[in-house]
PDB file with one MODEL, atoms N, CA, C and O in Angstrom:
MODEL        1
ATOM      1  N   MET A   1      49.092 124.911 193.822  1.00  0.00           N
ATOM      2  CA  MET A   1      48.925 126.343 193.739  1.00  0.00           C
ATOM      3  C   MET A   1      48.231 126.868 195.000  1.00  0.00           C
ATOM      4  O   MET A   1      48.603 127.917 195.527  1.00  0.00           O
ATOM      5  N   HIS A   2      47.225 126.135 195.479  1.00  0.00           N
ATOM      6  CA  HIS A   2      46.508 126.575 196.675  1.00  0.00           C
ATOM      7  C   HIS A   2      47.426 126.566 197.900  1.00  0.00           C
ATOM      8  O   HIS A   2      47.407 127.500 198.702  1.00  0.00           O
ATOM      9  N   ALA A   3      48.225 125.513 198.041  1.00  0.00           N
ATOM     10  CA  ALA A   3      49.140 125.439 199.185  1.00  0.00           C
ATOM     11  C   ALA A   3      50.160 126.571 199.131  1.00  0.00           C
ATOM     12  O   ALA A   3      50.496 127.146 200.167  1.00  0.00           O
ATOM     13  N   ALA A   4      50.657 126.898 197.943  1.00  0.00           N
ATOM     14  CA  ALA A   4      51.614 127.998 197.804  1.00  0.00           C
ATOM     15  C   ALA A   4      50.961 129.336 198.150  1.00  0.00           C
ATOM     16  O   ALA A   4      51.640 130.259 198.599  1.00  0.00           O
ATOM     17  N   GLY A   5      49.661 129.445 197.946  1.00  0.00           N
ATOM     18  CA  GLY A   5      48.944 130.680 198.255  1.00  0.00           C
ATOM     19  C   GLY A   5      48.903 130.986 199.734  1.00  0.00           C
ATOM     20  O   GLY A   5      48.629 132.123 200.119  1.00  0.00           O
ATOM     21  N   TRP A   6      49.168 129.998 200.576  1.00  0.00           N
ATOM     22  CA  TRP A   6      49.169 130.225 202.022  1.00  0.00           C
ATOM     23  C   TRP A   6      50.371 131.045 202.473  1.00  0.00           C
ATOM     24  O   TRP A   6      50.383 131.534 203.603  1.00  0.00           O
ATOM     25  N   LEU A   7      51.365 131.206 201.636  1.00  0.00           N
ATOM     26  CA  LEU A   7      52.570 131.936 202.010  1.00  0.00           C
ATOM     27  C   LEU A   7      52.332 133.448 202.099  1.00  0.00           C
ATOM     28  O   LEU A   7      53.090 134.154 202.764  1.00  0.00           O
ATOM     29  N   VAL A   8      51.304 133.937 201.445  1.00  0.00           N
ATOM     30  CA  VAL A   8      51.005 135.363 201.410  1.00  0.00           C
ATOM     31  C   VAL A   8      49.595 135.574 201.955  1.00  0.00           C
ATOM     32  O   VAL A   8      48.695 134.788 201.659  1.00  0.00           O
ATOM     33  N   ILE A   9      49.394 136.631 202.749  1.00  0.00           N
ATOM     34  CA  ILE A   9      48.058 136.927 203.271  1.00  0.00           C
ATOM     35  C   ILE A   9      47.128 137.190 202.092  1.00  0.00           C
ATOM     36  O   ILE A   9      47.417 138.036 201.246  1.00  0.00           O
ATOM     37  N   GLY A  10      46.021 136.472 202.037  1.00  0.00           N
ATOM     38  CA  GLY A  10      45.079 136.595 200.927  1.00  0.00           C
ATOM     39  C   GLY A  10      45.484 135.792 199.709  1.00  0.00           C
ATOM     40  O   GLY A  10      44.761 135.761 198.713  1.00  0.00           O
ATOM     41  N   GLY A  11      46.622 135.151 199.780  1.00  0.00           N
ATOM     42  CA  GLY A  11      47.111 134.376 198.633  1.00  0.00           C
ATOM     43  C   GLY A  11      46.246 133.166 198.328  1.00  0.00           C
ATOM     44  O   GLY A  11      46.082 132.794 197.166  1.00  0.00           O
ATOM     45  N   GLY A  12      45.695 132.552 199.360  1.00  0.00           N
ATOM     46  CA  GLY A  12      44.819 131.395 199.144  1.00  0.00           C
ATOM     47  C   GLY A  12      43.581 131.771 198.362  1.00  0.00           C
ATOM     48  O   GLY A  12      43.125 131.011 197.508  1.00  0.00           O
ATOM     49  N   THR A  13      43.032 132.944 198.650  1.00  0.00           N
ATOM     50  CA  THR A  13      41.864 133.426 197.919  1.00  0.00           C
ATOM     51  C   THR A  13      42.235 133.711 196.470  1.00  0.00           C
ATOM     52  O   THR A  13      41.483 133.371 195.556  1.00  0.00           O
ATOM     53  N   ALA A  14      43.389 134.333 196.258  1.00  0.00           N
ATOM     54  CA  ALA A  14      43.836 134.627 194.895  1.00  0.00           C
ATOM     55  C   ALA A  14      44.102 133.336 194.124  1.00  0.00           C
ATOM     56  O   ALA A  14      43.742 133.225 192.952  1.00  0.00           O
ATOM     57  N   ALA A  15      44.727 132.368 194.777  1.00  0.00           N
ATOM     58  CA  ALA A  15      44.998 131.084 194.120  1.00  0.00           C
ATOM     59  C   ALA A  15      43.695 130.381 193.792  1.00  0.00           C
ATOM     60  O   ALA A  15      43.581 129.742 192.746  1.00  0.00           O
ATOM     61  N   GLY A  16      42.711 130.490 194.674  1.00  0.00           N
ATOM     62  CA  GLY A  16      41.414 129.871 194.420  1.00  0.00           C
ATOM     63  C   GLY A  16      40.698 130.497 193.241  1.00  0.00           C
ATOM     64  O   GLY A  16      40.000 129.806 192.500  1.00  0.00           O
ATOM     65  N   ALA A  17      40.865 131.809 193.058  1.00  0.00           N
ATOM     66  CA  ALA A  17      40.227 132.483 191.931  1.00  0.00           C
ATOM     67  C   ALA A  17      40.853 132.054 190.613  1.00  0.00           C
ATOM     68  O   ALA A  17      40.158 131.931 189.604  1.00  0.00           O
ATOM     69  N   VAL A  18      42.158 131.828 190.616  1.00  0.00           N
ATOM     70  CA  VAL A  18      42.854 131.396 189.413  1.00  0.00           C
ATOM     71  C   VAL A  18      42.596 129.919 189.151  1.00  0.00           C
ATOM     72  O   VAL A  18      42.393 129.514 188.006  1.00  0.00           O
ATOM     73  N   ASN A  19      42.602 129.122 190.197  1.00  0.00           N
ATOM     74  CA  ASN A  19      42.507 127.670 190.097  1.00  0.00           C
ATOM     75  C   ASN A  19      41.091 127.215 190.463  1.00  0.00           C
ATOM     76  O   ASN A  19      40.916 126.449 191.410  1.00  0.00           O
ATOM     77  N   LYS A  20      40.079 127.683 189.719  1.00  0.00           N
ATOM     78  CA  LYS A  20      38.685 127.355 190.022  1.00  0.00           C
ATOM     79  C   LYS A  20      38.453 125.865 189.825  1.00  0.00           C
ATOM     80  O   LYS A  20      38.933 125.275 188.858  1.00  0.00           O
ATOM     81  N   ARG A  21      37.726 125.273 190.732  1.00  0.00           N
ATOM     82  CA  ARG A  21      37.403 123.848 190.668  1.00  0.00           C
ATOM     83  C   ARG A  21      35.936 123.703 190.304  1.00  0.00           C
ATOM     84  O   ARG A  21      35.059 124.076 191.084  1.00  0.00           O
ATOM     85  N   THR A  22      35.667 123.166 189.129  1.00  0.00           N
ATOM     86  CA  THR A  22      34.295 122.964 188.683  1.00  0.00           C
ATOM     87  C   THR A  22      34.117 121.522 188.229  1.00  0.00           C
ATOM     88  O   THR A  22      35.082 120.819 187.930  1.00  0.00           O
ATOM     89  N   ALA A  23      32.869 121.106 188.186  1.00  0.00           N
ATOM     90  CA  ALA A  23      32.506 119.793 187.653  1.00  0.00           C
ATOM     91  C   ALA A  23      31.207 119.965 186.882  1.00  0.00           C
ATOM     92  O   ALA A  23      30.389 120.823 187.211  1.00  0.00           O
ATOM     93  N   ALA A  24      31.024 119.146 185.856  1.00  0.00           N
ATOM     94  CA  ALA A  24      29.814 119.240 185.051  1.00  0.00           C
ATOM     95  C   ALA A  24      29.369 117.838 184.651  1.00  0.00           C
ATOM     96  O   ALA A  24      30.175 116.910 184.576  1.00  0.00           O
ATOM     97  N   PHE A  25      28.065 117.703 184.394  1.00  0.00           N
ATOM     98  CA  PHE A  25      27.531 116.443 183.888  1.00  0.00           C
ATOM     99  C   PHE A  25      26.235 116.727 183.148  1.00  0.00           C
ATOM    100  O   PHE A  25      25.629 117.785 183.315  1.00  0.00           O
ATOM    101  N   GLU A  26      25.824 115.783 182.341  1.00  0.00           N
ATOM    102  CA  GLU A  26      24.513 115.841 181.713  1.00  0.00           C
ATOM    103  C   GLU A  26      24.025 114.415 181.519  1.00  0.00           C
ATOM    104  O   GLU A  26      24.813 113.474 181.420  1.00  0.00           O
ATOM    105  N   GLY A  27      22.725 114.281 181.468  1.00  0.00           N
ATOM    106  CA  GLY A  27      22.175 112.936 181.342  1.00  0.00           C
ATOM    107  C   GLY A  27      20.782 112.938 180.744  1.00  0.00           C
ATOM    108  O   GLY A  27      20.132 113.978 180.632  1.00  0.00           O
ATOM    109  N   ARG A  28      20.337 111.744 180.361  1.00  0.00           N
ATOM    110  CA  ARG A  28      18.994 111.522 179.815  1.00  0.00           C
ATOM    111  C   ARG A  28      18.384 110.324 180.514  1.00  0.00           C
ATOM    112  O   ARG A  28      19.062 109.329 180.768  1.00  0.00           O
ATOM    113  N   LEU A  29      17.120 110.423 180.820  1.00  0.00           N
ATOM    114  CA  LEU A  29      16.375 109.291 181.357  1.00  0.00           C
ATOM    115  C   LEU A  29      15.447 108.800 180.257  1.00  0.00           C
ATOM    116  O   LEU A  29      14.712 109.581 179.652  1.00  0.00           O
ATOM    117  N   ARG A  30      15.490 107.492 180.007  1.00  0.00           N
ATOM    118  CA  ARG A  30      14.650 106.889 178.971  1.00  0.00           C
ATOM    119  C   ARG A  30      13.684 105.890 179.579  1.00  0.00           C
ATOM    120  O   ARG A  30      13.987 105.225 180.569  1.00  0.00           O
ATOM    121  N   ASP A  31      12.530 105.803 178.971  1.00  0.00           N
ATOM    122  CA  ASP A  31      11.566 104.769 179.320  1.00  0.00           C
ATOM    123  C   ASP A  31      12.115 103.454 178.778  1.00  0.00           C
ATOM    124  O   ASP A  31      12.407 103.352 177.586  1.00  0.00           O
ATOM    125  N   LEU A  32      12.259 102.451 179.632  1.00  0.00           N
ATOM    126  CA  LEU A  32      12.854 101.182 179.213  1.00  0.00           C
ATOM    127  C   LEU A  32      12.015 100.440 178.182  1.00  0.00           C
ATOM    128  O   LEU A  32      12.564  99.726 177.342  1.00  0.00           O
ATOM    129  N   GLN A  33      10.723 100.591 178.230  1.00  0.00           N
ATOM    130  CA  GLN A  33       9.865  99.854 177.304  1.00  0.00           C
ATOM    131  C   GLN A  33       9.788 100.517 175.930  1.00  0.00           C
ATOM    132  O   GLN A  33       9.824  99.831 174.909  1.00  0.00           O
ATOM    133  N   THR A  34       9.682 101.844 175.899  1.00  0.00           N
ATOM    134  CA  THR A  34       9.513 102.532 174.614  1.00  0.00           C
ATOM    135  C   THR A  34      10.802 103.144 174.082  1.00  0.00           C
ATOM    136  O   THR A  34      10.901 103.430 172.888  1.00  0.00           O
ATOM    137  N   GLY A  35      11.784 103.347 174.942  1.00  0.00           N
ATOM    138  CA  GLY A  35      13.020 103.998 174.527  1.00  0.00           C
ATOM    139  C   GLY A  35      12.893 105.510 174.422  1.00  0.00           C
ATOM    140  O   GLY A  35      13.847 106.187 174.039  1.00  0.00           O
ATOM    141  N   GLU A  36      11.720 106.049 174.760  1.00  0.00           N
ATOM    142  CA  GLU A  36      11.473 107.489 174.678  1.00  0.00           C
ATOM    143  C   GLU A  36      12.221 108.224 175.792  1.00  0.00           C
ATOM    144  O   GLU A  36      12.257 107.768 176.935  1.00  0.00           O
ATOM    145  N   VAL A  37      12.816 109.364 175.442  1.00  0.00           N
ATOM    146  CA  VAL A  37      13.487 110.208 176.434  1.00  0.00           C
ATOM    147  C   VAL A  37      12.408 110.910 177.252  1.00  0.00           C
ATOM    148  O   VAL A  37      11.588 111.646 176.702  1.00  0.00           O
ATOM    149  N   VAL A  38      12.407 110.686 178.558  1.00  0.00           N
ATOM    150  CA  VAL A  38      11.395 111.297 179.429  1.00  0.00           C
ATOM    151  C   VAL A  38      11.947 112.478 180.219  1.00  0.00           C
ATOM    152  O   VAL A  38      11.173 113.275 180.750  1.00  0.00           O
ATOM    153  N   ALA A  39      13.252 112.604 180.306  1.00  0.00           N
ATOM    154  CA  ALA A  39      13.844 113.741 181.013  1.00  0.00           C
ATOM    155  C   ALA A  39      15.292 113.921 180.567  1.00  0.00           C
ATOM    156  O   ALA A  39      15.998 112.948 180.300  1.00  0.00           O
ATOM    157  N   THR A  40      15.714 115.155 180.494  1.00  0.00           N
ATOM    158  CA  THR A  40      17.124 115.473 180.262  1.00  0.00           C
ATOM    159  C   THR A  40      17.543 116.487 181.313  1.00  0.00           C
ATOM    160  O   THR A  40      16.728 117.279 181.787  1.00  0.00           O
ATOM    161  N   PHE A  41      18.809 116.455 181.669  1.00  0.00           N
ATOM    162  CA  PHE A  41      19.301 117.392 182.674  1.00  0.00           C
ATOM    163  C   PHE A  41      20.784 117.617 182.478  1.00  0.00           C
ATOM    164  O   PHE A  41      21.489 116.782 181.910  1.00  0.00           O
ATOM    165  N   ALA A  42      21.244 118.756 182.954  1.00  0.00           N
ATOM    166  CA  ALA A  42      22.656 119.110 182.899  1.00  0.00           C
ATOM    167  C   ALA A  42      22.937 120.108 184.008  1.00  0.00           C
ATOM    168  O   ALA A  42      22.065 120.885 184.397  1.00  0.00           O
ATOM    169  N   ASP A  43      24.157 120.079 184.511  1.00  0.00           N
ATOM    170  CA  ASP A  43      24.540 121.033 185.544  1.00  0.00           C
ATOM    171  C   ASP A  43      26.050 121.215 185.526  1.00  0.00           C
ATOM    172  O   ASP A  43      26.802 120.288 185.226  1.00  0.00           O
ATOM    173  N   ARG A  44      26.470 122.409 185.845  1.00  0.00           N
ATOM    174  CA  ARG A  44      27.883 122.724 186.071  1.00  0.00           C
ATOM    175  C   ARG A  44      27.905 123.413 187.418  1.00  0.00           C
ATOM    176  O   ARG A  44      27.128 124.336 187.663  1.00  0.00           O
ATOM    177  N   ASP A  45      28.785 122.971 188.283  1.00  0.00           N
ATOM    178  CA  ASP A  45      28.825 123.525 189.631  1.00  0.00           C
ATOM    179  C   ASP A  45      30.262 123.828 190.016  1.00  0.00           C
ATOM    180  O   ASP A  45      31.199 123.191 189.534  1.00  0.00           O
ATOM    181  N   MET A  46      30.417 124.805 190.888  1.00  0.00           N
ATOM    182  CA  MET A  46      31.736 125.196 191.370  1.00  0.00           C
ATOM    183  C   MET A  46      31.820 124.879 192.858  1.00  0.00           C
ATOM    184  O   MET A  46      30.809 124.870 193.559  1.00  0.00           O
ATOM    185  N   GLN A  47      33.006 124.627 193.321  1.00  0.00           N
ATOM    186  CA  GLN A  47      33.227 124.318 194.724  1.00  0.00           C
ATOM    187  C   GLN A  47      32.757 125.464 195.606  1.00  0.00           C
ATOM    188  O   GLN A  47      32.864 126.633 195.234  1.00  0.00           O
ATOM    189  N   ASP A  48      32.227 125.114 196.791  1.00  0.00           N
ATOM    190  CA  ASP A  48      31.810 126.123 197.760  1.00  0.00           C
ATOM    191  C   ASP A  48      33.004 126.950 198.220  1.00  0.00           C
ATOM    192  O   ASP A  48      34.141 126.479 198.217  1.00  0.00           O
ATOM    193  N   VAL A  49      32.731 128.174 198.612  1.00  0.00           N
ATOM    194  CA  VAL A  49      33.742 129.087 199.135  1.00  0.00           C
ATOM    195  C   VAL A  49      33.772 128.944 200.656  1.00  0.00           C
ATOM    196  O   VAL A  49      32.728 128.808 201.293  1.00  0.00           O
ATOM    197  N   GLY A  50      34.954 128.975 201.225  1.00  0.00           N
ATOM    198  CA  GLY A  50      35.080 128.892 202.671  1.00  0.00           C
ATOM    199  C   GLY A  50      36.347 129.567 203.150  1.00  0.00           C
ATOM    200  O   GLY A  50      37.260 129.797 202.357  1.00  0.00           O
ATOM    201  N   PRO A  51      36.423 129.892 204.442  1.00  0.00           N
ATOM    202  CA  PRO A  51      37.596 130.586 204.962  1.00  0.00           C
ATOM    203  C   PRO A  51      38.858 129.726 204.982  1.00  0.00           C
ATOM    204  O   PRO A  51      39.963 130.249 204.843  1.00  0.00           O
ATOM    205  N   LEU A  52      38.703 128.427 205.153  1.00  0.00           N
ATOM    206  CA  LEU A  52      39.835 127.506 205.153  1.00  0.00           C
ATOM    207  C   LEU A  52      39.425 126.308 204.312  1.00  0.00           C
ATOM    208  O   LEU A  52      38.433 125.641 204.607  1.00  0.00           O
ATOM    209  N   ASP A  53      40.190 126.039 203.266  1.00  0.00           N
ATOM    210  CA  ASP A  53      39.815 125.002 202.323  1.00  0.00           C
ATOM    211  C   ASP A  53      40.952 124.000 202.137  1.00  0.00           C
ATOM    212  O   ASP A  53      41.880 124.225 201.361  1.00  0.00           O
ATOM    213  N   LEU A  54      40.857 122.898 202.860  1.00  0.00           N
ATOM    214  CA  LEU A  54      41.886 121.861 202.754  1.00  0.00           C
ATOM    215  C   LEU A  54      41.611 120.881 201.617  1.00  0.00           C
ATOM    216  O   LEU A  54      42.478 120.075 201.278  1.00  0.00           O
ATOM    217  N   THR A  55      40.414 120.937 201.022  1.00  0.00           N
ATOM    218  CA  THR A  55      40.100 120.002 199.936  1.00  0.00           C
ATOM    219  C   THR A  55      40.936 120.280 198.700  1.00  0.00           C
ATOM    220  O   THR A  55      41.144 119.378 197.888  1.00  0.00           O
ATOM    221  N   ARG A  56      41.417 121.493 198.538  1.00  0.00           N
ATOM    222  CA  ARG A  56      42.218 121.829 197.356  1.00  0.00           C
ATOM    223  C   ARG A  56      43.620 121.220 197.392  1.00  0.00           C
ATOM    224  O   ARG A  56      44.379 121.346 196.431  1.00  0.00           O
ATOM    225  N   LEU A  57      43.957 120.572 198.481  1.00  0.00           N
ATOM    226  CA  LEU A  57      45.268 119.921 198.554  1.00  0.00           C
ATOM    227  C   LEU A  57      45.285 118.603 197.782  1.00  0.00           C
ATOM    228  O   LEU A  57      46.353 118.031 197.562  1.00  0.00           O
ATOM    229  N   THR A  58      44.115 118.118 197.369  1.00  0.00           N
ATOM    230  CA  THR A  58      44.032 116.930 196.526  1.00  0.00           C
ATOM    231  C   THR A  58      43.304 117.300 195.238  1.00  0.00           C
ATOM    232  O   THR A  58      42.534 118.261 195.217  1.00  0.00           O
ATOM    233  N   TRP A  59      43.535 116.561 194.183  1.00  0.00           N
ATOM    234  CA  TRP A  59      42.889 116.877 192.912  1.00  0.00           C
ATOM    235  C   TRP A  59      41.409 116.531 192.922  1.00  0.00           C
ATOM    236  O   TRP A  59      40.645 117.113 192.151  1.00  0.00           O
ATOM    237  N   TYR A  60      40.980 115.608 193.763  1.00  0.00           N
ATOM    238  CA  TYR A  60      39.592 115.146 193.753  1.00  0.00           C
ATOM    239  C   TYR A  60      38.747 115.768 194.869  1.00  0.00           C
ATOM    240  O   TYR A  60      37.525 115.623 194.849  1.00  0.00           O
ATOM    241  N   GLY A  61      39.344 116.440 195.820  1.00  0.00           N
ATOM    242  CA  GLY A  61      38.612 116.974 196.964  1.00  0.00           C
ATOM    243  C   GLY A  61      37.438 117.873 196.597  1.00  0.00           C
ATOM    244  O   GLY A  61      36.323 117.630 197.059  1.00  0.00           O
ATOM    245  N   PRO A  62      37.651 118.907 195.779  1.00  0.00           N
ATOM    246  CA  PRO A  62      36.535 119.773 195.408  1.00  0.00           C
ATOM    247  C   PRO A  62      35.447 119.030 194.623  1.00  0.00           C
ATOM    248  O   PRO A  62      34.260 119.272 194.842  1.00  0.00           O
ATOM    249  N   ALA A  63      35.834 118.140 193.724  1.00  0.00           N
ATOM    250  CA  ALA A  63      34.850 117.391 192.934  1.00  0.00           C
ATOM    251  C   ALA A  63      34.005 116.487 193.823  1.00  0.00           C
ATOM    252  O   ALA A  63      32.812 116.310 193.573  1.00  0.00           O
ATOM    253  N   LYS A  64      34.608 115.919 194.850  1.00  0.00           N
ATOM    254  CA  LYS A  64      33.861 115.043 195.756  1.00  0.00           C
ATOM    255  C   LYS A  64      32.744 115.819 196.451  1.00  0.00           C
ATOM    256  O   LYS A  64      31.627 115.317 196.576  1.00  0.00           O
ATOM    257  N   GLY A  65      33.035 117.035 196.901  1.00  0.00           N
ATOM    258  CA  GLY A  65      32.014 117.864 197.532  1.00  0.00           C
ATOM    259  C   GLY A  65      30.887 118.219 196.575  1.00  0.00           C
ATOM    260  O   GLY A  65      29.718 118.221 196.959  1.00  0.00           O
ATOM    261  N   ILE A  66      31.236 118.519 195.335  1.00  0.00           N
ATOM    262  CA  ILE A  66      30.234 118.850 194.323  1.00  0.00           C
ATOM    263  C   ILE A  66      29.346 117.635 194.055  1.00  0.00           C
ATOM    264  O   ILE A  66      28.124 117.765 193.986  1.00  0.00           O
ATOM    265  N   MET A  67      29.948 116.461 193.904  1.00  0.00           N
ATOM    266  CA  MET A  67      29.167 115.247 193.636  1.00  0.00           C
ATOM    267  C   MET A  67      28.292 114.855 194.827  1.00  0.00           C
ATOM    268  O   MET A  67      27.182 114.359 194.638  1.00  0.00           O
ATOM    269  N   ASP A  68      28.773 115.068 196.033  1.00  0.00           N
ATOM    270  CA  ASP A  68      27.941 114.811 197.219  1.00  0.00           C
ATOM    271  C   ASP A  68      26.713 115.718 197.230  1.00  0.00           C
ATOM    272  O   ASP A  68      25.614 115.281 197.571  1.00  0.00           O
ATOM    273  N   ARG A  69      26.903 116.980 196.857  1.00  0.00           N
ATOM    274  CA  ARG A  69      25.782 117.920 196.804  1.00  0.00           C
ATOM    275  C   ARG A  69      24.780 117.495 195.730  1.00  0.00           C
ATOM    276  O   ARG A  69      23.571 117.564 195.952  1.00  0.00           O
ATOM    277  N   TRP A  70      25.276 117.051 194.555  1.00  0.00           N
ATOM    278  CA  TRP A  70      24.382 116.567 193.510  1.00  0.00           C
ATOM    279  C   TRP A  70      23.587 115.353 193.987  1.00  0.00           C
ATOM    280  O   TRP A  70      22.394 115.237 193.708  1.00  0.00           O
ATOM    281  N   ALA A  71      24.250 114.456 194.702  1.00  0.00           N
ATOM    282  CA  ALA A  71      23.559 113.261 195.206  1.00  0.00           C
ATOM    283  C   ALA A  71      22.426 113.646 196.159  1.00  0.00           C
ATOM    284  O   ALA A  71      21.332 113.088 196.081  1.00  0.00           O
ATOM    285  N   ARG A  72      22.687 114.595 197.054  1.00  0.00           N
ATOM    286  CA  ARG A  72      21.631 115.057 197.970  1.00  0.00           C
ATOM    287  C   ARG A  72      20.472 115.691 197.200  1.00  0.00           C
ATOM    288  O   ARG A  72      19.309 115.497 197.553  1.00  0.00           O
ATOM    289  N   GLN A  73      20.792 116.451 196.146  1.00  0.00           N
ATOM    290  CA  GLN A  73      19.746 117.081 195.352  1.00  0.00           C
ATOM    291  C   GLN A  73      18.920 116.034 194.595  1.00  0.00           C
ATOM    292  O   GLN A  73      17.706 116.195 194.474  1.00  0.00           O
ATOM    293  N   PHE A  74      19.543 114.973 194.085  1.00  0.00           N
ATOM    294  CA  PHE A  74      18.795 113.912 193.412  1.00  0.00           C
ATOM    295  C   PHE A  74      17.817 113.243 194.369  1.00  0.00           C
ATOM    296  O   PHE A  74      16.697 112.912 193.981  1.00  0.00           O
ATOM    297  N   VAL A  75      18.232 113.043 195.610  1.00  0.00           N
ATOM    298  CA  VAL A  75      17.332 112.458 196.611  1.00  0.00           C
ATOM    299  C   VAL A  75      16.166 113.410 196.873  1.00  0.00           C
ATOM    300  O   VAL A  75      15.019 112.971 196.965  1.00  0.00           O
ATOM    301  N   GLN A  76      16.449 114.709 196.992  1.00  0.00           N
ATOM    302  CA  GLN A  76      15.382 115.689 197.198  1.00  0.00           C
ATOM    303  C   GLN A  76      14.414 115.705 196.021  1.00  0.00           C
ATOM    304  O   GLN A  76      13.203 115.808 196.215  1.00  0.00           O
ATOM    305  N   ILE A  77      14.939 115.603 194.803  1.00  0.00           N
ATOM    306  CA  ILE A  77      14.080 115.584 193.613  1.00  0.00           C
ATOM    307  C   ILE A  77      13.208 114.337 193.610  1.00  0.00           C
ATOM    308  O   ILE A  77      12.017 114.416 193.306  1.00  0.00           O
ATOM    309  N   ALA A  78      13.780 113.201 193.941  1.00  0.00           N
ATOM    310  CA  ALA A  78      13.021 111.945 193.954  1.00  0.00           C
ATOM    311  C   ALA A  78      11.930 111.955 195.018  1.00  0.00           C
ATOM    312  O   ALA A  78      10.898 111.308 194.839  1.00  0.00           O
ATOM    313  N   ASN A  79      12.132 112.666 196.112  1.00  0.00           N
ATOM    314  CA  ASN A  79      11.181 112.666 197.223  1.00  0.00           C
ATOM    315  C   ASN A  79      10.277 113.892 197.267  1.00  0.00           C
ATOM    316  O   ASN A  79       9.466 114.025 198.183  1.00  0.00           O
ATOM    317  N   ARG A  80      10.402 114.780 196.304  1.00  0.00           N
ATOM    318  CA  ARG A  80       9.620 116.023 196.354  1.00  0.00           C
ATOM    319  C   ARG A  80       8.154 115.772 196.018  1.00  0.00           C
ATOM    320  O   ARG A  80       7.803 114.802 195.346  1.00  0.00           O
ATOM    321  N   LYS A  81       7.319 116.673 196.504  1.00  0.00           N
ATOM    322  CA  LYS A  81       5.891 116.644 196.206  1.00  0.00           C
ATOM    323  C   LYS A  81       5.656 117.379 194.885  1.00  0.00           C
ATOM    324  O   LYS A  81       6.463 118.236 194.525  1.00  0.00           O
ATOM    325  N   PRO A  82       4.589 117.078 194.154  1.00  0.00           N
ATOM    326  CA  PRO A  82       4.309 117.783 192.899  1.00  0.00           C
ATOM    327  C   PRO A  82       4.246 119.303 193.115  1.00  0.00           C
ATOM    328  O   PRO A  82       3.573 119.784 194.027  1.00  0.00           O
ATOM    329  N   GLY A  83       4.946 120.032 192.275  1.00  0.00           N
ATOM    330  CA  GLY A  83       4.972 121.483 192.375  1.00  0.00           C
ATOM    331  C   GLY A  83       6.018 122.035 193.321  1.00  0.00           C
ATOM    332  O   GLY A  83       6.257 123.243 193.329  1.00  0.00           O
ATOM    333  N   GLU A  84       6.641 121.195 194.112  1.00  0.00           N
ATOM    334  CA  GLU A  84       7.673 121.645 195.055  1.00  0.00           C
ATOM    335  C   GLU A  84       8.991 121.840 194.306  1.00  0.00           C
ATOM    336  O   GLU A  84       9.378 120.994 193.501  1.00  0.00           O
ATOM    337  N   ALA A  85       9.675 122.945 194.568  1.00  0.00           N
ATOM    338  CA  ALA A  85      10.944 123.251 193.905  1.00  0.00           C
ATOM    339  C   ALA A  85      12.121 122.821 194.774  1.00  0.00           C
ATOM    340  O   ALA A  85      12.083 122.938 195.999  1.00  0.00           O
ATOM    341  N   VAL A  86      13.160 122.325 194.122  1.00  0.00           N
ATOM    342  CA  VAL A  86      14.407 121.981 194.800  1.00  0.00           C
ATOM    343  C   VAL A  86      15.416 123.066 194.438  1.00  0.00           C
ATOM    344  O   VAL A  86      15.685 123.293 193.259  1.00  0.00           O
ATOM    345  N   THR A  87      15.973 123.734 195.441  1.00  0.00           N
ATOM    346  CA  THR A  87      16.898 124.841 195.204  1.00  0.00           C
ATOM    347  C   THR A  87      18.316 124.454 195.601  1.00  0.00           C
ATOM    348  O   THR A  87      18.537 123.491 196.336  1.00  0.00           O
ATOM    349  N   ASP A  88      19.261 125.226 195.098  1.00  0.00           N
ATOM    350  CA  ASP A  88      20.660 125.024 195.458  1.00  0.00           C
ATOM    351  C   ASP A  88      20.903 125.544 196.866  1.00  0.00           C
ATOM    352  O   ASP A  88      20.320 126.553 197.263  1.00  0.00           O
ATOM    353  N   PRO A  89      21.765 124.860 197.630  1.00  0.00           N
ATOM    354  CA  PRO A  89      22.130 125.386 198.951  1.00  0.00           C
ATOM    355  C   PRO A  89      23.067 126.589 198.803  1.00  0.00           C
ATOM    356  O   PRO A  89      23.560 126.867 197.709  1.00  0.00           O
ATOM    357  N   THR A  90      23.304 127.285 199.886  1.00  0.00           N
ATOM    358  CA  THR A  90      24.237 128.409 199.899  1.00  0.00           C
ATOM    359  C   THR A  90      25.624 127.934 199.497  1.00  0.00           C
ATOM    360  O   THR A  90      26.062 126.863 199.915  1.00  0.00           O
ATOM    361  N   ALA A  91      26.308 128.720 198.695  1.00  0.00           N
ATOM    362  CA  ALA A  91      27.634 128.324 198.189  1.00  0.00           C
ATOM    363  C   ALA A  91      28.749 128.734 199.129  1.00  0.00           C
ATOM    364  O   ALA A  91      29.808 129.169 198.676  1.00  0.00           O
ATOM    365  N   PHE A  92      28.533 128.604 200.432  1.00  0.00           N
ATOM    366  CA  PHE A  92      29.552 128.933 201.428  1.00  0.00           C
ATOM    367  C   PHE A  92      29.570 127.806 202.457  1.00  0.00           C
ATOM    368  O   PHE A  92      28.519 127.304 202.856  1.00  0.00           O
ATOM    369  N   THR A  93      30.744 127.420 202.876  1.00  0.00           N
ATOM    370  CA  THR A  93      30.852 126.348 203.869  1.00  0.00           C
ATOM    371  C   THR A  93      31.900 126.704 204.919  1.00  0.00           C
ATOM    372  O   THR A  93      32.840 127.451 204.649  1.00  0.00           O
ATOM    373  N   LEU A  94      31.725 126.170 206.092  1.00  0.00           N
ATOM    374  CA  LEU A  94      32.717 126.302 207.153  1.00  0.00           C
ATOM    375  C   LEU A  94      33.500 125.004 207.334  1.00  0.00           C
ATOM    376  O   LEU A  94      34.409 124.939 208.161  1.00  0.00           O
ATOM    377  N   ARG A  95      33.152 123.966 206.561  1.00  0.00           N
ATOM    378  CA  ARG A  95      33.860 122.685 206.658  1.00  0.00           C
ATOM    379  C   ARG A  95      35.158 122.747 205.855  1.00  0.00           C
ATOM    380  O   ARG A  95      35.101 122.942 204.641  1.00  0.00           O
ATOM    381  N   PRO A  96      36.310 122.592 206.475  1.00  0.00           N
ATOM    382  CA  PRO A  96      37.572 122.719 205.744  1.00  0.00           C
ATOM    383  C   PRO A  96      37.937 121.500 204.913  1.00  0.00           C
ATOM    384  O   PRO A  96      38.825 121.596 204.066  1.00  0.00           O
ATOM    385  N   PHE A  97      37.287 120.351 205.118  1.00  0.00           N
ATOM    386  CA  PHE A  97      37.623 119.145 204.344  1.00  0.00           C
ATOM    387  C   PHE A  97      36.403 118.320 204.093  1.00  0.00           C
ATOM    388  O   PHE A  97      36.489 117.269 203.458  1.00  0.00           O
TER     389      PHE A  97
ENDMDL
END
């Protein structure tokens, strides 16, 4: 659908609005000794917006970008100082793939 959208000016944007790429996950962290749940988390994220998006030519391209962003955020969370907040990056990219 995204590739077909290139045939019309603005068609890629329209195809992207119809064919939204999202990914979601949720998880629980348990203490291995007690079995107690010490943290729960969930997130749903959408692919970044950009002027040229070649990742939509594959079924996994947008999800890979979302998972890479989650991985970077997990590292930031693991390395943060007490009281420091981890925020989402801007949802715009200039990287086409």
